[in-house]
N, C-alpha and C positions, 0 to 999 in steps of 0.2 A: 383548802389546799389556797396555797395563795395564787392570783394572775398577774403575778408579779411577776418578769421574766427572770429568769435561773439566770443568765449573767447579768444582770443588773440586784440581784440577790451578792449574788457573789461578788461586783461591785462593793456595795456597802457592806460587804459586809456577816448576811446574812445563812455562813454557814449553818451551826446548830441547827436552826430550819428548815433550812435547807434536807438536814437527814436526814432530819425527819418526820419529816413527809417522805423523804426517798426509804425510805425507814417503811412505813405505814401502809404505803407499795405497792411495795411490798411481799409486807403479811399480812393483805387485803387482796389483794390478784391469787396469792396460796390456798385463801380461805376459797375464793373463789372455782380455784385448781380443781379444793375437793386433794389439795396436797398438807402432811404435817412434821413439812422440816424442822429439822431445830433450830434453836436463838442460835447456835453460831454458826448457821449454812443459810437463813437469816442474814444476817453483819454481814459477811461475807460478803455475797450478793447487793446488801446493799451501797454497800464499798462501792462494787464493781460498777453501776449503775447510778451512782453520783459522779463514781472518773468522767462514764462518757458523756453524763447526761452536762458535766462543767465546759470537755471537750468535744464534746462533735452536733452537743444537739441543748446549747445555752437559750437561741433564738422562739426557743419556746417556753411555755406556762407550765410550773408544776400536777395543772388542771389540765390543762393538753394535752401531759403526760399523763394520765388516771387517764386521758378519753379514749388514745392510743391503746395505753395497758387494755384495759374496757373494751375492747374493740373485735382486739391480739383477744382473748379470748376467748370472745363470745364468738366468732368469725366462722373457724372451723372450715373453710368451703376445700379442705383437700380433705379430708374426713379426721385425720388425721388424727391419734392425742397426743395435748400441750402440756409441755412443761416446763416449767418456766426458768429456765439461763440464759447466758449469752445470749448466746445465740441468735433465739429465739425473737429476746425485747431488739436485737438487735436486728432485724426480719421486718420489726415490725414499726419499729421508728424510722428505722430509716424508706418502708416503703411507705409512709402517714408521711416527712416530708419529702420526698420522692414528687408524689403526689401534689403533694401542696401546692406545690412551686411551679407545677404546670397549670392547674389549675386556676392560678394566680394571673399566670402567664398571656392567661386566655383569657382575663380580666374577667376568671366565672367562681361563682358563690367556691368556694368549702365547703371542707367536709369537718369542718373543725365550727369552719361560720356557720353552719347550716344550723350542725351542730346548739351552737348558744340562742342563734336566737331560734330553734323551738324550745329548747329549755326557758327564755325570754315571755316564750307567748303558755306559759306551761303555768308559771314563776305570775302569772299576769295574770291570769284565770279562774286561777287560784285564793289569788284576791278582791276579783270581783266574788267570784265565791262569797265567802268569804264576809264581808261589806252587804251583800244582797240579806245576808241574813237577819 
């Protein structure tokens, strides 16, 4: 996944790659949920998600969107089952966008920033372990 913001990718006409990233995210999320939709449903939902991303979440990266989906699948705070649909990903993305904005207003590290830092630290630890071998 690319770390470039979605609106930047649209601006430089990287549309086919962005659509492929959205399709792959959709497929991965269905697998994580244990759902087996047909290819037609995956393609339709990918188009819907792509439209949502370019219209409402262009300031995010696909890596961040993937993080939001992974968190949404694993969250389960209400104890209910989860199905991937427009309503569900809208809740995940809006909740993330709202909470991140609030944390930025109070000059706090966002959950996304914390996640990125932890991933970087894990990578550094792995690289150091490889050097010691």
